[in-house]
N, C-alpha and C positions, 0 to 999 in steps of 0.2 A: 417641866413646863417653862417656857420662856416668859420674860417679864411682861410682854404685851399680849400673851395668849389668853390669860385669865379674863381680862376685861372683854376681849372679843367673844369668848365663850359666854360670859355673863350677858353681853348685849344680844347675842343670838338667842339665848334662852328667853330673855325678856321679850324679844320680838315674837318668838313662837307662842309664848303665853298670851301676848296681846292678840295675836291672830285667832287663837282659840276663844278668848273672851269675847272678841268682836263677833265672831261667827255665831257663838251661842246667843249673844244678845240680839243679833240680827234675826236669828231663827225665832227667838221669843217675840220680837216685834212683828214678824211676818205672821206668826201663828195667832197672836192675841189681838193685833190691831189691823190685820188684813192687808199689810203692805205686800204688794206682789212683785215689786221691782227690786232685784238683788242689790243693784248699785245704791239705790236710795236707802235700803235697809242697812247696808254696811256703813254708809256715811252717818246715818242717824245713830246707829249703835256706837260708832267711834266717838261721836260727839257726846253721847250720854255717859260714856266711860272715860271721857277726858283724854283720849288717845289721839295725838295730833300727827304722829308719824305715818305717812302714807304707805310706807313699807310694811306696816302692821296690818294693812287691810287684807282680809282673806280673799281667796278666789271664790267665784260664785259656786263652784262645786263643793268647796268646804262649807259654805253656808247651807247648801242643799243637804249635805250629810248631817249637819247640826240640826236642821229642821226635822229630818227623819228621826233623829235621836230624841229631840224635844217631844215630838208627837208620840213616840214609843213610851217615854217616861211619864208624860203628863196627860196624854189624850188616848191612852191605850184602849179605853173602853168605847169612846165615842168616835174617834177618827175613822176606824175601819168601816163603821156603819155609814158615816157621812160620805166616805169614798164610794162605797158600793151603791148608795142611793144615787150619786151623780153618774156613776158608770151605767147604771140601769137607765137613767134618764137620757144619757148620751146615746145609748143603743136605740131607744125609742125615737129620739129626734133624728138619728141617722137614717132610720127607716122612712121617716116623714120627708127627709131631704134627699132621698136616694137619687133623684134625677140630677143632683149636683155633686155626686161622687164624694160624699163627706169623709173626712178623716178626723179622728179625735187626736188632739195634741194637748200639751201642757200638763198641769198638775193632776188632772183627773186620770190621764193616761199614766203619768209617772208615779202615781201613788201617794202624792203629798197633798192632795186636796183636803180641805177642811170646810168649816162653816162659812168661810169668806170666799170660797172658790167658785168661779163660774165654770160652766161646761164650755170648753173652748174647742171649736171645730173650724177646720179649713174646708170651705166648699169651693167648687170649681165651675166657673162659667165665664165665657168670653164676653158676656153682657151682664154686668152686675145688676142692672135694672131688672133682669129676669128673676133674680133671687128676691129682690125687694117686692116685685109684683106678686110672686108666689106667696110670700108672707102676708101681704095685704089681702090677697084673694082668700086666704084662710083665716082672716080676722085676727092676725097677730100684729099688734102695734110694736114699733121698734124705733130706737134712736140710732143715729149714724155718727161715725167718727172715722178717722183714718189711722192706719198703723204702718210703720216702716219695718220691713223684714230685710234681713241681711243675707246675701248669698256669697259675698266677698267684700273686701274693703271698699271696692269701687262700685259694687252693685248692691244698692239698698233701695229698692223701689217701694212706693207707698201703695197700700191697698185699702179699699173700703171695708169698714167693720160695722156689722149690724148687731145691736144689743137689744135683747128682749128677755122677758121672764115667762116661764111656763111651770105650772105646779109649784110656784113660789121659789123656783130655782133660777138663777141668772144664767143666760146663755150669751156667748160671744162668738159670732161668726165672722171670720175673715174671708172675703171673697177674692179668690185668685183666678187668673186665666187657666184654661184647661191644660195648657202645656206645662204649667207649674207642677203638675202631678209627677213629672219626670225627675224633678230635683227638689229636695226639701230645703227650705231655708236653714240657716245655722241656728242652733240652739243657743240661747243666752247663757246657759249654764256652763257648757264645756266647749262651745265653738265648733261642735261637730254637727253634721246634718240632723235636724230635728226628727225625733221619732214620731211617726204617725201611724195610726191604726185604722184600718178599714172596719166596716161593720162586722165582717166575719172574724177578723182578728180580735175585736173587742169582745165578741160573743165567746170566743175561745178563752180570753183572759178571765171573763166572769165565771167560766166553768172550771178554771184551774183549781187544783187542790190548795186550800188555804194554808196547808202545812209547808208548802214550798216557799222559798224566799221570794221577795219581790222581783229581783233580777231574774231568777229562774222562771217565774211566771211570765214576765214580760218578754224575755228572750224566746221562750217557747211560742208565745202568741204571735210575735212579730216575725217569725221565720217565713 
């Protein structure tokens, strides 16, 4: 081993250890405090751990993997029930919103939903007011905000978001134009097209044998 090689190996090991520590702490913060944004969670975790090196920040996918492991170790009894409750609520809401071709996205689809998680749906209408009117006509009060979704570095449009509660569960509806059905926005975790499930696909996911791994269940349902 050359004279300078040992310090480089030591520095690399320390970097990897810090990435793991930050990912685990970010996962804990997301699970216990309801932080939904990966970037915010990793910065807060690094601050809490006193790690100042930006190269030690884990990728979003590493945090998601740590979150799954945290849930398996510490929430093995409760998280699967919370997930199924939200998937069943999503299925019912998608039937209610059938005219807007809803797609389930986010933690409820991906399998990481917990007590803090909203049921996130993409609904499609060239007139967002039509979705709002439909909710009002059915006696559902809602709040509005906007969300920016990314299709590429230069294509990041903003869409209206409708927030409401049903059966004590939070719902989050992003209203996109109908032609957005053809191309999914990029996922914040791995920068790939976001996975989306139709009502039929979600129904299949709920029917999957719980003995299968999450990835097996999801890949089968989304074929």
